[in-house]
mmCIF file of the N, C-alpha and C atoms, coordinates in Angstrom:
data_MODEL
# 
_entry.id   MODEL 
# 
loop_
_atom_site.group_PDB 
_atom_site.id 
_atom_site.type_symbol 
_atom_site.label_atom_id 
_atom_site.label_alt_id 
_atom_site.label_comp_id 
_atom_site.label_asym_id 
_atom_site.label_entity_id 
_atom_site.label_seq_id 
_atom_site.pdbx_PDB_ins_code 
_atom_site.Cartn_x 
_atom_site.Cartn_y 
_atom_site.Cartn_z 
_atom_site.occupancy 
_atom_site.B_iso_or_equiv 
_atom_site.pdbx_formal_charge 
_atom_site.auth_seq_id 
_atom_site.auth_comp_id 
_atom_site.auth_asym_id 
_atom_site.auth_atom_id 
_atom_site.pdbx_PDB_model_num 
ATOM 1   N N  . THR A 1 1  ? 7.908   13.535  18.542  1.00 0.00 ? 1  THR A N  1 
ATOM 2   C CA . THR A 1 1  ? 8.840   12.655  17.867  1.00 0.00 ? 1  THR A CA 1 
ATOM 3   C C  . THR A 1 1  ? 8.140   11.361  17.462  1.00 0.00 ? 1  THR A C  1 
ATOM 4   N N  . PHE A 1 2  ? 8.636   10.744  16.401  1.00 0.00 ? 2  PHE A N  1 
ATOM 5   C CA . PHE A 1 2  ? 8.057   9.495   15.909  1.00 0.00 ? 2  PHE A CA 1 
ATOM 6   C C  . PHE A 1 2  ? 8.586   8.322   16.702  1.00 0.00 ? 2  PHE A C  1 
ATOM 7   N N  . SER A 1 3  ? 7.698   7.435   17.067  1.00 0.00 ? 3  SER A N  1 
ATOM 8   C CA . SER A 1 3  ? 8.091   6.237   17.788  1.00 0.00 ? 3  SER A CA 1 
ATOM 9   C C  . SER A 1 3  ? 7.313   5.053   17.228  1.00 0.00 ? 3  SER A C  1 
ATOM 10  N N  . TYR A 1 4  ? 8.014   3.992   16.867  1.00 0.00 ? 4  TYR A N  1 
ATOM 11  C CA . TYR A 1 4  ? 7.337   2.803   16.355  1.00 0.00 ? 4  TYR A CA 1 
ATOM 12  C C  . TYR A 1 4  ? 6.412   2.197   17.406  1.00 0.00 ? 4  TYR A C  1 
ATOM 13  N N  . GLU A 1 5  ? 6.805   2.251   18.662  1.00 0.00 ? 5  GLU A N  1 
ATOM 14  C CA . GLU A 1 5  ? 5.991   1.691   19.720  1.00 0.00 ? 5  GLU A CA 1 
ATOM 15  C C  . GLU A 1 5  ? 4.654   2.418   19.838  1.00 0.00 ? 5  GLU A C  1 
ATOM 16  N N  . LYS A 1 6  ? 4.695   3.749   19.747  1.00 0.00 ? 6  LYS A N  1 
ATOM 17  C CA . LYS A 1 6  ? 3.463   4.529   19.833  1.00 0.00 ? 6  LYS A CA 1 
ATOM 18  C C  . LYS A 1 6  ? 2.584   4.318   18.611  1.00 0.00 ? 6  LYS A C  1 
ATOM 19  N N  . GLU A 1 7  ? 3.213   4.121   17.463  1.00 0.00 ? 7  GLU A N  1 
ATOM 20  C CA . GLU A 1 7  ? 2.475   4.050   16.206  1.00 0.00 ? 7  GLU A CA 1 
ATOM 21  C C  . GLU A 1 7  ? 1.942   2.655   15.905  1.00 0.00 ? 7  GLU A C  1 
ATOM 22  N N  . PHE A 1 8  ? 2.734   1.617   16.155  1.00 0.00 ? 8  PHE A N  1 
ATOM 23  C CA . PHE A 1 8  ? 2.379   0.277   15.696  1.00 0.00 ? 8  PHE A CA 1 
ATOM 24  C C  . PHE A 1 8  ? 1.996   -0.693  16.802  1.00 0.00 ? 8  PHE A C  1 
ATOM 25  N N  . TYR A 1 9  ? 2.426   -0.456  18.014  1.00 0.00 ? 9  TYR A N  1 
ATOM 26  C CA . TYR A 1 9  ? 2.136   -1.393  19.102  1.00 0.00 ? 9  TYR A CA 1 
ATOM 27  C C  . TYR A 1 9  ? 1.098   -0.811  20.044  1.00 0.00 ? 9  TYR A C  1 
ATOM 28  N N  . THR A 1 10 ? -0.079  -0.605  19.506  1.00 0.00 ? 10 THR A N  1 
ATOM 29  C CA . THR A 1 10 ? -1.183  -0.071  20.303  1.00 0.00 ? 10 THR A CA 1 
ATOM 30  C C  . THR A 1 10 ? -2.312  -1.093  20.336  1.00 0.00 ? 10 THR A C  1 
ATOM 31  N N  . ALA A 1 11 ? -3.412  -0.734  20.933  1.00 0.00 ? 11 ALA A N  1 
ATOM 32  C CA . ALA A 1 11 ? -4.559  -1.642  21.044  1.00 0.00 ? 11 ALA A CA 1 
ATOM 33  C C  . ALA A 1 11 ? -5.438  -1.621  19.800  1.00 0.00 ? 11 ALA A C  1 
ATOM 34  N N  . LYS A 1 12 ? -5.042  -0.882  18.778  1.00 0.00 ? 12 LYS A N  1 
ATOM 35  C CA . LYS A 1 12 ? -5.835  -0.820  17.550  1.00 0.00 ? 12 LYS A CA 1 
ATOM 36  C C  . LYS A 1 12 ? -5.789  -2.146  16.800  1.00 0.00 ? 12 LYS A C  1 
ATOM 37  N N  . ALA A 1 13 ? -6.806  -2.372  15.982  1.00 0.00 ? 13 ALA A N  1 
ATOM 38  C CA . ALA A 1 13 ? -6.843  -3.574  15.159  1.00 0.00 ? 13 ALA A CA 1 
ATOM 39  C C  . ALA A 1 13 ? -5.778  -3.483  14.070  1.00 0.00 ? 13 ALA A C  1 
ATOM 40  N N  . PRO A 1 14 ? -5.288  -4.636  13.594  1.00 0.00 ? 14 PRO A N  1 
ATOM 41  C CA . PRO A 1 14 ? -4.293  -4.598  12.520  1.00 0.00 ? 14 PRO A CA 1 
ATOM 42  C C  . PRO A 1 14 ? -4.849  -3.900  11.280  1.00 0.00 ? 14 PRO A C  1 
ATOM 43  N N  . GLY A 1 15 ? -4.087  -3.009  10.723  1.00 0.00 ? 15 GLY A N  1 
ATOM 44  C CA . GLY A 1 15 ? -4.504  -2.285  9.536   1.00 0.00 ? 15 GLY A CA 1 
ATOM 45  C C  . GLY A 1 15 ? -5.369  -1.075  9.809   1.00 0.00 ? 15 GLY A C  1 
ATOM 46  N N  . ASP A 1 16 ? -5.737  -0.838  11.048  1.00 0.00 ? 16 ASP A N  1 
ATOM 47  C CA . ASP A 1 16 ? -6.567  0.318   11.391  1.00 0.00 ? 16 ASP A CA 1 
ATOM 48  C C  . ASP A 1 16 ? -5.676  1.541   11.544  1.00 0.00 ? 16 ASP A C  1 
ATOM 49  N N  . LEU A 1 17 ? -5.675  2.371   10.522  1.00 0.00 ? 17 LEU A N  1 
ATOM 50  C CA . LEU A 1 17 ? -4.875  3.589   10.569  1.00 0.00 ? 17 LEU A CA 1 
ATOM 51  C C  . LEU A 1 17 ? -5.732  4.825   10.810  1.00 0.00 ? 17 LEU A C  1 
ATOM 52  N N  . GLY A 1 18 ? -7.016  4.599   11.113  1.00 0.00 ? 18 GLY A N  1 
ATOM 53  C CA . GLY A 1 18 ? -7.902  5.713   11.392  1.00 0.00 ? 18 GLY A CA 1 
ATOM 54  C C  . GLY A 1 18 ? -8.465  6.378   10.160  1.00 0.00 ? 18 GLY A C  1 
ATOM 55  N N  . PHE A 1 19 ? -8.307  5.785   8.994   1.00 0.00 ? 19 PHE A N  1 
ATOM 56  C CA . PHE A 1 19 ? -8.801  6.366   7.751   1.00 0.00 ? 19 PHE A CA 1 
ATOM 57  C C  . PHE A 1 19 ? -10.128 5.714   7.394   1.00 0.00 ? 19 PHE A C  1 
ATOM 58  N N  . ASP A 1 20 ? -11.219 6.405   7.639   1.00 0.00 ? 20 ASP A N  1 
ATOM 59  C CA . ASP A 1 20 ? -12.561 5.913   7.320   1.00 0.00 ? 20 ASP A CA 1 
ATOM 60  C C  . ASP A 1 20 ? -13.420 7.102   6.918   1.00 0.00 ? 20 ASP A C  1 
ATOM 61  N N  . PRO A 1 21 ? -13.166 7.700   5.734   1.00 0.00 ? 21 PRO A N  1 
ATOM 62  C CA . PRO A 1 21 ? -13.860 8.929   5.355   1.00 0.00 ? 21 PRO A CA 1 
ATOM 63  C C  . PRO A 1 21 ? -15.362 8.751   5.146   1.00 0.00 ? 21 PRO A C  1 
ATOM 64  N N  . LEU A 1 22 ? -15.812 7.548   4.821   1.00 0.00 ? 22 LEU A N  1 
ATOM 65  C CA . LEU A 1 22 ? -17.241 7.317   4.598   1.00 0.00 ? 22 LEU A CA 1 
ATOM 66  C C  . LEU A 1 22 ? -17.958 6.827   5.848   1.00 0.00 ? 22 LEU A C  1 
ATOM 67  N N  . ARG A 1 23 ? -17.238 6.696   6.952   1.00 0.00 ? 23 ARG A N  1 
ATOM 68  C CA . ARG A 1 23 ? -17.792 6.246   8.234   1.00 0.00 ? 23 ARG A CA 1 
ATOM 69  C C  . ARG A 1 23 ? -18.538 4.926   8.071   1.00 0.00 ? 23 ARG A C  1 
ATOM 70  N N  . MET A 1 24 ? -17.901 3.980   7.368   1.00 0.00 ? 24 MET A N  1 
ATOM 71  C CA . MET A 1 24 ? -18.537 2.700   7.106   1.00 0.00 ? 24 MET A CA 1 
ATOM 72  C C  . MET A 1 24 ? -18.436 1.745   8.291   1.00 0.00 ? 24 MET A C  1 
ATOM 73  N N  . SER A 1 25 ? -17.596 2.026   9.236   1.00 0.00 ? 25 SER A N  1 
ATOM 74  C CA . SER A 1 25 ? -17.461 1.140   10.402  1.00 0.00 ? 25 SER A CA 1 
ATOM 75  C C  . SER A 1 25 ? -17.832 1.885   11.676  1.00 0.00 ? 25 SER A C  1 
ATOM 76  N N  . LYS A 1 26 ? -19.074 2.356   11.710  1.00 0.00 ? 26 LYS A N  1 
ATOM 77  C CA . LYS A 1 26 ? -19.525 3.111   12.887  1.00 0.00 ? 26 LYS A CA 1 
ATOM 78  C C  . LYS A 1 26 ? -19.594 2.227   14.123  1.00 0.00 ? 26 LYS A C  1 
ATOM 79  N N  . ASP A 1 27 ? -20.155 1.028   13.963  1.00 0.00 ? 27 ASP A N  1 
ATOM 80  C CA . ASP A 1 27 ? -20.242 0.122   15.117  1.00 0.00 ? 27 ASP A CA 1 
ATOM 81  C C  . ASP A 1 27 ? -19.349 -1.099  14.885  1.00 0.00 ? 27 ASP A C  1 
ATOM 82  N N  . ALA A 1 28 ? -19.153 -1.888  15.917  1.00 0.00 ? 28 ALA A N  1 
ATOM 83  C CA . ALA A 1 28 ? -18.224 -3.017  15.848  1.00 0.00 ? 28 ALA A CA 1 
ATOM 84  C C  . ALA A 1 28 ? -18.701 -4.101  14.895  1.00 0.00 ? 28 ALA A C  1 
ATOM 85  N N  . ALA A 1 29 ? -19.994 -4.349  14.824  1.00 0.00 ? 29 ALA A N  1 
ATOM 86  C CA . ALA A 1 29 ? -20.513 -5.402  13.946  1.00 0.00 ? 29 ALA A CA 1 
ATOM 87  C C  . ALA A 1 29 ? -20.287 -5.049  12.475  1.00 0.00 ? 29 ALA A C  1 
ATOM 88  N N  . THR A 1 30 ? -20.546 -3.808  12.121  1.00 0.00 ? 30 THR A N  1 
ATOM 89  C CA . THR A 1 30 ? -20.327 -3.376  10.743  1.00 0.00 ? 30 THR A CA 1 
ATOM 90  C C  . THR A 1 30 ? -18.848 -3.406  10.398  1.00 0.00 ? 30 THR A C  1 
ATOM 91  N N  . ALA A 1 31 ? -18.011 -2.973  11.308  1.00 0.00 ? 31 ALA A N  1 
ATOM 92  C CA . ALA A 1 31 ? -16.562 -2.986  11.072  1.00 0.00 ? 31 ALA A CA 1 
ATOM 93  C C  . ALA A 1 31 ? -16.067 -4.413  10.872  1.00 0.00 ? 31 ALA A C  1 
ATOM 94  N N  . LYS A 1 32 ? -16.590 -5.345  11.663  1.00 0.00 ? 32 LYS A N  1 
ATOM 95  C CA . LYS A 1 32 ? -16.189 -6.747  11.530  1.00 0.00 ? 32 LYS A CA 1 
ATOM 96  C C  . LYS A 1 32 ? -16.626 -7.300  10.179  1.00 0.00 ? 32 LYS A C  1 
ATOM 97  N N  . TRP A 1 33 ? -17.848 -6.957  9.740   1.00 0.00 ? 33 TRP A N  1 
ATOM 98  C CA . TRP A 1 33 ? -18.349 -7.448  8.456   1.00 0.00 ? 33 TRP A CA 1 
ATOM 99  C C  . TRP A 1 33 ? -17.506 -6.917  7.305   1.00 0.00 ? 33 TRP A C  1 
ATOM 100 N N  . TYR A 1 34 ? -17.193 -5.616  7.321   1.00 0.00 ? 34 TYR A N  1 
ATOM 101 C CA . TYR A 1 34 ? -16.383 -5.021  6.259   1.00 0.00 ? 34 TYR A CA 1 
ATOM 102 C C  . TYR A 1 34 ? -14.953 -5.565  6.280   1.00 0.00 ? 34 TYR A C  1 
ATOM 103 N N  . SER A 1 35 ? -14.432 -5.831  7.451   1.00 0.00 ? 35 SER A N  1 
ATOM 104 C CA . SER A 1 35 ? -13.088 -6.394  7.555   1.00 0.00 ? 35 SER A CA 1 
ATOM 105 C C  . SER A 1 35 ? -13.045 -7.780  6.929   1.00 0.00 ? 35 SER A C  1 
ATOM 106 N N  . ARG A 1 36 ? -14.044 -8.592  7.227   1.00 0.00 ? 36 ARG A N  1 
ATOM 107 C CA . ARG A 1 36 ? -14.106 -9.944  6.654   1.00 0.00 ? 36 ARG A CA 1 
ATOM 108 C C  . ARG A 1 36 ? -14.315 -9.871  5.135   1.00 0.00 ? 36 ARG A C  1 
ATOM 109 N N  . ALA A 1 37 ? -15.174 -8.967  4.679   1.00 0.00 ? 37 ALA A N  1 
ATOM 110 C CA . ALA A 1 37 ? -15.415 -8.820  3.240   1.00 0.00 ? 37 ALA A CA 1 
ATOM 111 C C  . ALA A 1 37 ? -14.141 -8.397  2.522   1.00 0.00 ? 37 ALA A C  1 
ATOM 112 N N  . GLU A 1 38 ? -13.351 -7.533  3.140   1.00 0.00 ? 38 GLU A N  1 
ATOM 113 C CA . GLU A 1 38 ? -12.096 -7.090  2.526   1.00 0.00 ? 38 GLU A CA 1 
ATOM 114 C C  . GLU A 1 38 ? -11.116 -8.244  2.402   1.00 0.00 ? 38 GLU A C  1 
ATOM 115 N N  . VAL A 1 39 ? -11.035 -9.082  3.430   1.00 0.00 ? 39 VAL A N  1 
ATOM 116 C CA . VAL A 1 39 ? -10.136 -10.237 3.380   1.00 0.00 ? 39 VAL A CA 1 
ATOM 117 C C  . VAL A 1 39 ? -10.580 -11.215 2.296   1.00 0.00 ? 39 VAL A C  1 
ATOM 118 N N  . MET A 1 40 ? -11.888 -11.502 2.226   1.00 0.00 ? 40 MET A N  1 
ATOM 119 C CA . MET A 1 40 ? -12.390 -12.443 1.228   1.00 0.00 ? 40 MET A CA 1 
ATOM 120 C C  . MET A 1 40 ? -12.181 -11.910 -0.191  1.00 0.00 ? 40 MET A C  1 
ATOM 121 N N  . ASN A 1 41 ? -12.422 -10.636 -0.421  1.00 0.00 ? 41 ASN A N  1 
ATOM 122 C CA . ASN A 1 41 ? -12.201 -10.063 -1.749  1.00 0.00 ? 41 ASN A CA 1 
ATOM 123 C C  . ASN A 1 41 ? -10.720 -10.056 -2.108  1.00 0.00 ? 41 ASN A C  1 
ATOM 124 N N  . GLY A 1 42 ? -9.867  -9.826  -1.122  1.00 0.00 ? 42 GLY A N  1 
ATOM 125 C CA . GLY A 1 42 ? -8.433  -9.878  -1.371  1.00 0.00 ? 42 GLY A CA 1 
ATOM 126 C C  . GLY A 1 42 ? -7.984  -11.270 -1.755  1.00 0.00 ? 42 GLY A C  1 
ATOM 127 N N  . ARG A 1 43 ? -8.534  -12.284 -1.094  1.00 0.00 ? 43 ARG A N  1 
ATOM 128 C CA . ARG A 1 43 ? -8.189  -13.665 -1.437  1.00 0.00 ? 43 ARG A CA 1 
ATOM 129 C C  . ARG A 1 43 ? -8.672  -14.012 -2.835  1.00 0.00 ? 43 ARG A C  1 
ATOM 130 N N  . LEU A 1 44 ? -9.869  -13.574 -3.172  1.00 0.00 ? 44 LEU A N  1 
ATOM 131 C CA . LEU A 1 44 ? -10.399 -13.830 -4.507  1.00 0.00 ? 44 LEU A CA 1 
ATOM 132 C C  . LEU A 1 44 ? -9.542  -13.148 -5.570  1.00 0.00 ? 44 LEU A C  1 
ATOM 133 N N  . ALA A 1 45 ? -9.081  -11.948 -5.292  1.00 0.00 ? 45 ALA A N  1 
ATOM 134 C CA . ALA A 1 45 ? -8.219  -11.234 -6.235  1.00 0.00 ? 45 ALA A CA 1 
ATOM 135 C C  . ALA A 1 45 ? -6.889  -11.963 -6.408  1.00 0.00 ? 45 ALA A C  1 
ATOM 136 N N  . MET A 1 46 ? -6.332  -12.511 -5.319  1.00 0.00 ? 46 MET A N  1 
ATOM 137 C CA . MET A 1 46 ? -5.080  -13.254 -5.427  1.00 0.00 ? 46 MET A CA 1 
ATOM 138 C C  . MET A 1 46 ? -5.260  -14.520 -6.259  1.00 0.00 ? 46 MET A C  1 
ATOM 139 N N  . ILE A 1 47 ? -6.389  -15.206 -6.090  1.00 0.00 ? 47 ILE A N  1 
ATOM 140 C CA . ILE A 1 47 ? -6.658  -16.405 -6.888  1.00 0.00 ? 47 ILE A CA 1 
ATOM 141 C C  . ILE A 1 47 ? -6.799  -16.040 -8.359  1.00 0.00 ? 47 ILE A C  1 
ATOM 142 N N  . GLY A 1 48 ? -7.518  -14.960 -8.649  1.00 0.00 ? 48 GLY A N  1 
ATOM 143 C CA . GLY A 1 48 ? -7.681  -14.519 -10.026 1.00 0.00 ? 48 GLY A CA 1 
ATOM 144 C C  . GLY A 1 48 ? -6.363  -14.134 -10.661 1.00 0.00 ? 48 GLY A C  1 
ATOM 145 N N  . PHE A 1 49 ? -5.536  -13.420 -9.922  1.00 0.00 ? 49 PHE A N  1 
ATOM 146 C CA . PHE A 1 49 ? -4.234  -13.009 -10.457 1.00 0.00 ? 49 PHE A CA 1 
ATOM 147 C C  . PHE A 1 49 ? -3.350  -14.213 -10.704 1.00 0.00 ? 49 PHE A C  1 
ATOM 148 N N  . SER A 1 50 ? -3.341  -15.174 -9.779  1.00 0.00 ? 50 SER A N  1 
ATOM 149 C CA . SER A 1 50 ? -2.494  -16.355 -9.988  1.00 0.00 ? 50 SER A CA 1 
ATOM 150 C C  . SER A 1 50 ? -2.991  -17.167 -11.177 1.00 0.00 ? 50 SER A C  1 
ATOM 151 N N  . GLY A 1 51 ? -4.298  -17.200 -11.427 1.00 0.00 ? 51 GLY A N  1 
ATOM 152 C CA . GLY A 1 51 ? -4.820  -17.876 -12.610 1.00 0.00 ? 51 GLY A CA 1 
ATOM 153 C C  . GLY A 1 51 ? -4.353  -17.197 -13.882 1.00 0.00 ? 51 GLY A C  1 
ATOM 154 N N  . MET A 1 52 ? -4.399  -15.872 -13.913 1.00 0.00 ? 52 MET A N  1 
ATOM 155 C CA . MET A 1 52 ? -3.907  -15.141 -15.091 1.00 0.00 ? 52 MET A CA 1 
ATOM 156 C C  . MET A 1 52 ? -2.412  -15.364 -15.287 1.00 0.00 ? 52 MET A C  1 
ATOM 157 N N  . LEU A 1 53 ? -1.666  -15.377 -14.196 1.00 0.00 ? 53 LEU A N  1 
ATOM 158 C CA . LEU A 1 53 ? -0.223  -15.574 -14.273 1.00 0.00 ? 53 LEU A CA 1 
ATOM 159 C C  . LEU A 1 53 ? 0.114   -16.953 -14.826 1.00 0.00 ? 53 LEU A C  1 
ATOM 160 N N  . HIS A 1 54 ? -0.547  -17.991 -14.307 1.00 0.00 ? 54 HIS A N  1 
ATOM 161 C CA . HIS A 1 54 ? -0.260  -19.342 -14.780 1.00 0.00 ? 54 HIS A CA 1 
ATOM 162 C C  . HIS A 1 54 ? -0.669  -19.522 -16.241 1.00 0.00 ? 54 HIS A C  1 
ATOM 163 N N  . HIS A 1 55 ? -1.783  -18.951 -16.624 1.00 0.00 ? 55 HIS A N  1 
ATOM 164 C CA . HIS A 1 55 ? -2.210  -19.061 -18.016 1.00 0.00 ? 55 HIS A CA 1 
ATOM 165 C C  . HIS A 1 55 ? -1.254  -18.308 -18.935 1.00 0.00 ? 55 HIS A C  1 
ATOM 166 N N  . ALA A 1 56 ? -0.752  -17.189 -18.478 1.00 0.00 ? 56 ALA A N  1 
ATOM 167 C CA . ALA A 1 56 ? 0.227   -16.440 -19.275 1.00 0.00 ? 56 ALA A CA 1 
ATOM 168 C C  . ALA A 1 56 ? 1.528   -17.219 -19.416 1.00 0.00 ? 56 ALA A C  1 
ATOM 169 N N  . ILE A 1 57 ? 1.916   -17.935 -18.373 1.00 0.00 ? 57 ILE A N  1 
ATOM 170 C CA . ILE A 1 57 ? 3.132   -18.759 -18.453 1.00 0.00 ? 57 ILE A CA 1 
ATOM 171 C C  . ILE A 1 57 ? 2.923   -19.901 -19.439 1.00 0.00 ? 57 ILE A C  1 
ATOM 172 N N  . LEU A 1 58 ? 1.760   -20.525 -19.406 1.00 0.00 ? 58 LEU A N  1 
ATOM 173 C CA . LEU A 1 58 ? 1.486   -21.646 -20.313 1.00 0.00 ? 58 LEU A CA 1 
ATOM 174 C C  . LEU A 1 58 ? 1.376   -21.211 -21.765 1.00 0.00 ? 58 LEU A C  1 
ATOM 175 N N  . THR A 1 59 ? 0.725   -20.082 -22.021 1.00 0.00 ? 59 THR A N  1 
ATOM 176 C CA . THR A 1 59 ? 0.520   -19.650 -23.405 1.00 0.00 ? 59 THR A CA 1 
ATOM 177 C C  . THR A 1 59 ? 1.625   -18.737 -23.908 1.00 0.00 ? 59 THR A C  1 
ATOM 178 N N  . LYS A 1 60 ? 2.487   -18.282 -23.003 1.00 0.00 ? 60 LYS A N  1 
ATOM 179 C CA . LYS A 1 60 ? 3.575   -17.363 -23.343 1.00 0.00 ? 60 LYS A CA 1 
ATOM 180 C C  . LYS A 1 60 ? 3.059   -16.056 -23.943 1.00 0.00 ? 60 LYS A C  1 
ATOM 181 N N  . GLN A 1 61 ? 1.876   -15.633 -23.493 1.00 0.00 ? 61 GLN A N  1 
ATOM 182 C CA . GLN A 1 61 ? 1.288   -14.357 -23.896 1.00 0.00 ? 61 GLN A CA 1 
ATOM 183 C C  . GLN A 1 61 ? 0.631   -13.728 -22.668 1.00 0.00 ? 61 GLN A C  1 
ATOM 184 N N  . GLY A 1 62 ? 0.563   -12.417 -22.666 1.00 0.00 ? 62 GLY A N  1 
ATOM 185 C CA . GLY A 1 62 ? -0.125  -11.726 -21.593 1.00 0.00 ? 62 GLY A CA 1 
ATOM 186 C C  . GLY A 1 62 ? -1.634  -11.827 -21.768 1.00 0.00 ? 62 GLY A C  1 
ATOM 187 N N  . PRO A 1 63 ? -2.414  -11.497 -20.737 1.00 0.00 ? 63 PRO A N  1 
ATOM 188 C CA . PRO A 1 63 ? -3.865  -11.637 -20.809 1.00 0.00 ? 63 PRO A CA 1 
ATOM 189 C C  . PRO A 1 63 ? -4.515  -10.763 -21.879 1.00 0.00 ? 63 PRO A C  1 
ATOM 190 N N  . ILE A 1 64 ? -4.033  -9.549  -22.083 1.00 0.00 ? 64 ILE A N  1 
ATOM 191 C CA . ILE A 1 64 ? -4.625  -8.664  -23.095 1.00 0.00 ? 64 ILE A CA 1 
ATOM 192 C C  . ILE A 1 64 ? -4.363  -9.215  -24.499 1.00 0.00 ? 64 ILE A C  1 
ATOM 193 N N  . THR A 1 65 ? -3.139  -9.706  -24.735 1.00 0.00 ? 65 THR A N  1 
ATOM 194 C CA . THR A 1 65 ? -2.808  -10.294 -26.033 1.00 0.00 ? 65 THR A CA 1 
ATOM 195 C C  . THR A 1 65 ? -3.660  -11.529 -26.304 1.00 0.00 ? 65 THR A C  1 
ATOM 196 N N  . GLN A 1 66 ? -3.889  -12.331 -25.271 1.00 0.00 ? 66 GLN A N  1 
ATOM 197 C CA . GLN A 1 66 ? -4.719  -13.523 -25.430 1.00 0.00 ? 66 GLN A CA 1 
ATOM 198 C C  . GLN A 1 66 ? -6.140  -13.149 -25.825 1.00 0.00 ? 66 GLN A C  1 
ATOM 199 N N  . ILE A 1 67 ? -6.667  -12.124 -25.229 1.00 0.00 ? 67 ILE A N  1 
ATOM 200 C CA . ILE A 1 67 ? -8.034  -11.707 -25.534 1.00 0.00 ? 67 ILE A CA 1 
ATOM 201 C C  . ILE A 1 67 ? -8.114  -11.154 -26.958 1.00 0.00 ? 67 ILE A C  1 
ATOM 202 N N  . ILE A 1 68 ? -7.146  -10.322 -27.338 1.00 0.00 ? 68 ILE A N  1 
ATOM 203 C CA . ILE A 1 68 ? -7.161  -9.727  -28.678 1.00 0.00 ? 68 ILE A CA 1 
ATOM 204 C C  . ILE A 1 68 ? -7.022  -10.804 -29.755 1.00 0.00 ? 68 ILE A C  1 
ATOM 205 N N  . GLU A 1 69 ? -6.086  -11.730 -29.557 1.00 0.00 ? 69 GLU A N  1 
ATOM 206 C CA . GLU A 1 69 ? -5.840  -12.768 -30.556 1.00 0.00 ? 69 GLU A CA 1 
ATOM 207 C C  . GLU A 1 69 ? -6.744  -13.988 -30.388 1.00 0.00 ? 69 GLU A C  1 
ATOM 208 N N  . GLN A 1 70 ? -7.541  -14.037 -29.344 1.00 0.00 ? 70 GLN A N  1 
ATOM 209 C CA . GLN A 1 70 ? -8.425  -15.164 -29.012 1.00 0.00 ? 70 GLN A CA 1 
ATOM 210 C C  . GLN A 1 70 ? -7.645  -16.472 -28.988 1.00 0.00 ? 70 GLN A C  1 
ATOM 211 N N  . ASN A 1 71 ? -6.508  -16.435 -28.342 1.00 0.00 ? 71 ASN A N  1 
ATOM 212 C CA . ASN A 1 71 ? -5.642  -17.600 -28.216 1.00 0.00 ? 71 ASN A CA 1 
ATOM 213 C C  . ASN A 1 71 ? -5.690  -18.070 -26.761 1.00 0.00 ? 71 ASN A C  1 
ATOM 214 N N  . PHE A 1 72 ? -6.588  -19.015 -26.468 1.00 0.00 ? 72 PHE A N  1 
ATOM 215 C CA . PHE A 1 72 ? -6.784  -19.451 -25.097 1.00 0.00 ? 72 PHE A CA 1 
ATOM 216 C C  . PHE A 1 72 ? -6.291  -20.862 -24.841 1.00 0.00 ? 72 PHE A C  1 
ATOM 217 N N  . VAL A 1 73 ? -5.607  -21.479 -25.824 1.00 0.00 ? 73 VAL A N  1 
ATOM 218 C CA . VAL A 1 73 ? -5.094  -22.836 -25.671 1.00 0.00 ? 73 VAL A CA 1 
ATOM 219 C C  . VAL A 1 73 ? -3.590  -22.754 -25.493 1.00 0.00 ? 73 VAL A C  1 
ATOM 220 N N  . PRO A 1 74 ? -3.032  -23.425 -24.465 1.00 0.00 ? 74 PRO A N  1 
ATOM 221 C CA . PRO A 1 74 ? -1.584  -23.381 -24.270 1.00 0.00 ? 74 PRO A CA 1 
ATOM 222 C C  . PRO A 1 74 ? -0.828  -23.930 -25.468 1.00 0.00 ? 74 PRO A C  1 
ATOM 223 N N  . SER A 1 75 ? 0.401   -23.443 -25.657 1.00 0.00 ? 75 SER A N  1 
ATOM 224 C CA . SER A 1 75 ? 1.254   -23.882 -26.765 1.00 0.00 ? 75 SER A CA 1 
ATOM 225 C C  . SER A 1 75 ? 1.532   -25.373 -26.638 1.00 0.00 ? 75 SER A C  1 
ATOM 226 N N  . GLY A 1 76 ? 1.511   -26.070 -27.755 1.00 0.00 ? 76 GLY A N  1 
ATOM 227 C CA . GLY A 1 76 ? 1.831   -27.486 -27.748 1.00 0.00 ? 76 GLY A CA 1 
ATOM 228 C C  . GLY A 1 76 ? 0.622   -28.386 -27.541 1.00 0.00 ? 76 GLY A C  1 
ATOM 229 N N  . LEU A 1 77 ? -0.553  -27.832 -27.228 1.00 0.00 ? 77 LEU A N  1 
ATOM 230 C CA . LEU A 1 77 ? -1.730  -28.648 -27.013 1.00 0.00 ? 77 LEU A CA 1 
ATOM 231 C C  . LEU A 1 77 ? -2.674  -28.589 -28.216 1.00 0.00 ? 77 LEU A C  1 
ATOM 232 N N  . GLY A 1 78 ? -2.205  -28.043 -29.293 1.00 0.00 ? 78 GLY A N  1 
ATOM 233 C CA . GLY A 1 78 ? -3.044  -27.937 -30.479 1.00 0.00 ? 78 GLY A CA 1 
ATOM 234 C C  . GLY A 1 78 ? -3.761  -26.599 -30.507 1.00 0.00 ? 78 GLY A C  1 
ATOM 235 N N  . SER A 1 79 ? -4.525  -26.376 -31.517 1.00 0.00 ? 79 SER A N  1 
ATOM 236 C CA . SER A 1 79 ? -5.272  -25.132 -31.633 1.00 0.00 ? 79 SER A CA 1 
ATOM 237 C C  . SER A 1 79 ? -6.740  -25.427 -31.820 1.00 0.00 ? 79 SER A C  1 
ATOM 238 N N  . THR A 1 80 ? -7.579  -24.435 -31.531 1.00 0.00 ? 80 THR A N  1 
ATOM 239 C CA . THR A 1 80 ? -9.020  -24.631 -31.672 1.00 0.00 ? 80 THR A CA 1 
ATOM 240 C C  . THR A 1 80 ? -9.523  -24.135 -32.994 1.00 0.00 ? 80 THR A C  1 
# 
């Protein structure tokens, strides 16, 4: 039977679901390095996404439309 206590409240690290098909975390040091790299890349991705979101709000266009039309200046600030 399924039990949340058995599944989620164990001594495993957060996010460790036992899925490591490439065996990239064989030892503790490597696992720690990859865990930190994943967190840092996730933070960088969130910063990048929020930058795209804010620029889209300012220009009232999505990122693909901005690239196609080469419109990188927010509305009301003049044009290049």
